[in-house]
C-alpha positions in Angstrom: 8.7 136.9 -26.3 8.1 134.7 -29.2 11.4 133.7 -29.4 11.8 132.6 -26.0 8.4 130.8 -26.0 9.3 128.9 -29.2 12.8 127.8 -27.8 11.0 126.6 -24.7 8.4 124.6 -26.7 11.1 122.9 -28.6 13.2 122.0 -25.3 10.2 120.4 -23.9 9.3 118.0 -26.7 7.6 119.7 -29.2 7.9 118.3 -32.7 10.5 120.0 -34.7 9.8 121.3 -38.1 12.3 121.1 -41.1 11.3 123.5 -43.9 12.1 122.0 -47.3 12.5 124.2 -50.3 13.3 122.6 -53.8 15.2 125.0 -55.8 16.2 125.3 -59.5 17.9 128.5 -61.0 15.8 130.8 -58.6 19.0 132.6 -57.2 17.1 136.0 -57.4 14.1 134.6 -55.5 15.7 133.3 -52.4 16.4 136.8 -51.2 12.8 137.0 -50.5 11.5 133.6 -50.0 14.4 132.5 -47.5 14.5 135.3 -44.8 11.2 134.4 -43.3 12.1 130.9 -42.9 15.5 131.5 -41.4 14.0 134.2 -39.2 11.5 131.4 -37.6 14.7 129.2 -37.5 16.6 131.9 -35.3 13.5 132.4 -33.2 13.6 128.5 -32.6 10.1 128.2 -34.2 11.4 125.7 -36.8 14.6 123.4 -36.6 16.3 123.9 -39.8 16.0 124.9 -43.4 17.0 122.8 -46.2 17.2 124.0 -49.8 17.8 121.3 -52.2 19.3 122.3 -55.3 17.9 120.6 -58.3 21.1 121.0 -60.7 21.0 125.0 -60.9 23.3 126.6 -63.1 22.9 130.1 -61.7 24.3 129.9 -58.2 21.3 128.9 -56.4 22.9 126.8 -54.0 25.7 129.3 -53.2 23.3 132.2 -52.6 21.0 130.0 -50.4 24.2 128.7 -48.5 25.5 132.5 -48.0 21.9 133.3 -46.5 22.2 130.7 -43.8 20.2 127.9 -45.3 21.3 124.2 -45.2 22.2 123.3 -48.8 21.5 119.7 -50.4 22.7 119.1 -53.8 21.1 116.8 -56.4 23.4 114.9 -58.8 21.3 116.5 -61.6 18.0 117.9 -62.4 15.2 115.6 -61.5 12.3 117.6 -60.5 10.7 119.2 -57.5 9.1 115.7 -56.5 12.6 114.0 -56.3 14.1 117.2 -54.8 11.4 117.3 -52.0 12.0 113.4 -51.5 15.6 114.2 -51.1 15.2 117.0 -48.7 12.8 114.6 -46.5 15.7 111.7 -46.4 18.1 114.6 -45.3 15.7 116.0 -42.6 16.1 115.8 -38.9 12.8 117.1 -37.8 9.4 115.2 -37.1 7.4 117.7 -39.3 8.2 118.3 -43.1 7.2 121.5 -44.4 7.3 121.8 -47.9 7.6 125.3 -49.6 8.4 126.6 -53.1 11.4 128.8 -53.8 8.9 131.6 -55.1 6.6 131.6 -52.1 7.1 133.9 -49.0 5.6 132.5 -46.0 4.0 134.7 -43.2 5.8 135.2 -39.8 3.4 132.7 -38.1 3.4 130.0 -40.7 5.3 127.7 -38.3 2.7 128.2 -35.4 -0.3 127.6 -37.8 1.5 124.3 -39.0 2.3 123.1 -35.6 -1.1 123.8 -34.4 -3.2 122.2 -37.5 -1.1 119.0 -36.8 -1.7 118.8 -33.2 -4.8 117.0 -33.8 -5.2 113.7 -35.4 -4.3 115.1 -38.8 -1.4 113.5 -40.8 -1.0 116.9 -43.1 -2.0 120.5 -43.5 -2.2 122.7 -46.5 -2.5 126.5 -46.7 -3.0 128.8 -49.6 -1.6 131.8 -51.7 -2.8 135.2 -50.2 -4.7 137.7 -51.9 -1.7 140.1 -52.6 0.3 138.4 -55.4 3.5 140.1 -56.0 3.5 140.6 -59.8 1.1 143.0 -60.7 0.3 142.0 -64.6 -3.1 140.4 -65.4 -2.4 136.9 -65.4 -0.2 136.9 -62.5 -3.4 138.8 -60.4 -5.6 136.3 -62.1 -3.9 133.0 -61.3 -3.1 133.5 -57.7 -6.6 135.3 -56.8 -8.2 132.3 -58.2 -6.2 129.8 -56.2 -6.7 131.9 -53.2 -10.4 131.9 -53.9 -10.9 128.2 -54.2 -8.7 127.3 -51.2 -10.0 129.9 -48.9 -13.7 128.3 -49.6 -12.5 124.9 -48.3 -14.1 124.2 -44.9 -12.6 121.1 -42.9 -10.5 118.3 -44.6 -9.3 118.0 -48.2 -8.3 114.8 -49.9 -5.2 116.2 -51.7 -1.9 117.8 -50.6 -0.4 121.1 -51.9 3.4 121.5 -51.8 3.6 124.9 -52.4 3.2 125.6 -48.8 1.9 122.4 -46.7 3.4 120.2 -44.2 3.3 116.5 -43.3 4.4 114.4 -40.4 7.7 112.9 -41.6 6.6 109.1 -40.5 3.3 109.2 -42.5 5.3 110.7 -45.5 7.8 108.0 -45.3 4.7 105.2 -44.9 3.3 106.1 -48.3 6.5 106.5 -50.3 6.9 110.3 -50.3 6.1 112.1 -54.1 6.0 110.0 -57.2 9.1 111.4 -59.1 8.8 108.5 -61.6 5.6 109.6 -62.7 6.1 113.3 -62.2 9.7 114.4 -63.3 8.5 117.9 -63.8 6.5 120.2 -61.6 2.8 118.8 -62.1 0.5 117.1 -59.7 2.7 115.3 -57.7 1.4 116.9 -54.6 -2.0 116.0 -55.5 -1.3 112.3 -56.1 0.5 112.1 -52.8 -2.4 113.5 -51.1 -4.8 110.9 -52.5 -2.4 108.1 -51.3 -1.9 109.7 -48.0 -5.7 109.8 -47.4 -6.2 106.1 -48.8 -3.9 105.2 -46.1 -6.0 106.7 -43.7 -4.2 110.2 -43.2 -6.3 113.2 -42.7 -5.5 116.5 -44.4 -6.6 119.7 -42.8 -6.9 122.9 -44.7 -5.6 125.8 -42.4 -7.3 129.1 -43.8 -4.8 131.3 -42.0 -1.6 129.3 -43.3 -1.1 131.9 -46.3 2.0 132.8 -48.3 2.6 135.4 -51.0 3.4 134.1 -54.3 6.1 135.4 -56.4 5.8 134.0 -59.7 5.1 136.1 -63.0 2.4 134.7 -65.3 1.9 135.2 -68.8 -0.7 133.9 -71.0 1.3 131.3 -72.6 2.9 130.1 -69.4 -0.4 129.9 -67.7 -2.2 128.2 -70.4 0.5 125.4 -70.9 0.8 124.7 -67.2 -3.0 124.4 -66.8 -3.4 121.8 -69.7 0.1 120.0 -70.0 1.0 119.9 -66.1 -2.3 120.2 -64.4 -5.7 119.3 -66.4 -4.4 116.5 -68.4 -2.4 114.7 -65.5 -5.1 115.3 -63.1 -7.9 114.0 -65.4 -6.0 110.7 -66.0 -5.4 110.5 -62.2 -9.1 110.8 -61.5 -10.0 108.2 -64.3 -7.6 106.0 -62.9 -9.1 106.4 -59.2 -12.8 106.3 -60.9 -13.9 108.9 -58.4 -13.9 112.7 -58.5 -14.1 114.5 -54.9 -16.1 117.4 -54.5 -13.8 120.1 -53.6 -11.6 122.8 -55.1 -11.8 123.3 -58.6 -13.3 119.8 -59.5 -16.5 120.2 -57.1 -19.8 119.8 -58.1 -20.6 123.3 -58.1 -17.5 124.1 -60.3 -18.6 121.5 -62.9 -22.0 123.3 -63.0 -20.1 126.7 -63.5 -18.2 125.0 -66.3 -21.3 123.9 -68.1 -22.6 127.5 -68.0 -19.5 128.6 -69.4 -20.2 126.8 -72.2 -23.3 128.6 -73.0 -21.1 131.7 -74.0 -19.9 130.0 -77.2 -23.1 128.4 -78.2 -24.8 131.6 -77.6 -22.3 133.3 -80.0 -22.7 130.6 -82.8 -26.4 130.7 -82.6 -26.8 134.3 -82.7 -24.5 134.4 -85.8 -26.5 132.2 -87.6 -29.7 133.7 -86.6 -31.1 130.9 -84.7 -31.2 132.9 -81.4 -31.8 136.5 -80.9 -28.7 138.8 -79.9 -29.9 139.1 -76.5 -29.5 135.4 -75.9 -25.8 136.6 -75.5 -26.3 138.9 -73.2 -28.3 136.3 -71.0 -25.7 133.9 -71.2 -23.1 136.4 -70.2 -25.3 137.6 -67.1 -25.6 133.8 -66.3 -21.9 133.2 -66.1 -21.0 136.5 -63.9 -23.8 135.8 -61.6 -22.7 131.8 -61.1 -19.1 133.5 -60.4 -20.3 136.6 -57.9 -18.0 135.4 -55.3 -14.9 135.3 -57.4 -15.9 138.5 -59.2 -16.2 140.4 -55.7 -12.6 139.3 -54.6 -11.4 140.4 -58.0 -13.3 143.6 -57.6 -12.0 144.2 -53.9 -8.3 143.8 -55.1 -8.2 145.2 -58.3 -11.5 147.3 -59.4 -14.4 146.7 -61.6 -12.4 146.5 -65.0 -10.1 143.8 -63.7 -13.3 142.1 -62.1 -15.0 142.0 -65.3 -11.8 140.8 -67.5 -10.9 138.2 -64.7 -14.4 136.7 -64.6 -14.6 136.6 -68.5 -11.1 134.9 -68.6 -12.5 132.4 -66.2 -15.1 131.3 -68.5 -12.1 130.5 -71.2 -10.4 128.3 -68.3 -13.6 126.6 -67.8 -13.9 125.8 -71.7 -10.0 124.3 -72.2 -10.2 122.6 -68.8 -13.5 120.8 -69.6 -12.2 120.3 -73.2 -8.9 118.7 -71.8 -11.0 116.5 -69.5 -13.4 115.2 -72.4 -10.2 114.6 -74.6 -8.7 112.7 -71.8 -11.9 110.7 -71.2 -12.0 109.6 -74.9 -8.6 108.6 -74.9 -9.1 106.2 -71.8 -12.6 104.9 -73.5 -10.4 104.1 -76.7 -7.7 102.4 -74.7 -10.0 100.0 -73.2 -11.0 98.6 -76.6 -7.5 98.1 -77.7 -5.3 95.0 -76.9 -2.9 95.5 -74.0 0.9 95.0 -75.3 3.0 92.9 -73.1 4.8 95.6 -71.5 1.5 97.4 -70.3 0.4 96.7 -66.9 -3.0 98.4 -67.5 -2.5 101.3 -65.4 -3.1 104.8 -66.5 0.1 105.9 -65.0 1.7 105.9 -68.6 -1.0 108.4 -70.0 0.1 111.3 -68.1 1.0 113.1 -71.4 -0.3 111.4 -74.6 -0.4 113.6 -77.9 0.7 116.8 -76.2 2.2 118.7 -79.2 6.0 119.3 -79.3 5.7 122.9 -79.2 3.8 122.8 -75.9 6.2 120.4 -74.5 9.3 122.4 -75.1 8.0 125.2 -72.9 
């Protein structure tokens, strides 16, 4: 029945969806992430599935082709932003659905996208679901936090998410696609694209039911480096360049308040050790932090039990610490640069400040 209805919809002028998946050395993942898309294509719910092989060396292109996807090859590795742009140029659908190679879409995803874009919205984003594939602590923590923040959204947002998000092709082309020059690696290219899309008058809708399972396995070091190098620092410079911070997701006013509470913990530890405050001040700071993150704690407990909830909420306080520290560091860098004479080659833009001062050890990860 679904197959018949979707084919009839396409034949009567419904906009065609092109699924675009950037892929680099992810052959092992494609057997899980591609079949749902190809099934939707067979049912007529999406028009085509394009896998853009970004210079893989493990047979990713061959595997994608053997599974039934249309494969587009990059001349060399240029990053996911360039790969998505390449796929968009090769696409034949009116709607571009970007989905990562380590993301497994639900069977109703195409219908969710078409419904969300049936209004006057330029784009739609979804979220990871609350059942991440990897069972280790950091994978569960990272994906559940993402789910938590996105599922709290009500209405429109100002940023795009390329993990599982769709946009009208014409609107995508009008704003120039993803900035592959500034973001040659996986970073905040989707967030920056969303800001430009919104500035051009495009509304971005969050669809709570557009959910997908994330297959990525996170370790502490991968998570820490990604959050600092590829998220916190470039996002901060982008926000400072825009001179405004939106009240949504993990940069909302409420989240900034929770970050301030998190700093009470190290302060209470230090003052307790030196005898300035009594020992119970640490317990009070910890209780305050847990109370401020009660919704996240409840999600952690519901999915993985009490011990994980305690550990995940405590680690989230560490997230607040390094995120706010990164923001403050970037803020200082920008303020210092404003007092320095501009070089002849500088255009005064913060776009050149995406990764200043990152240590070589981090940059090589």
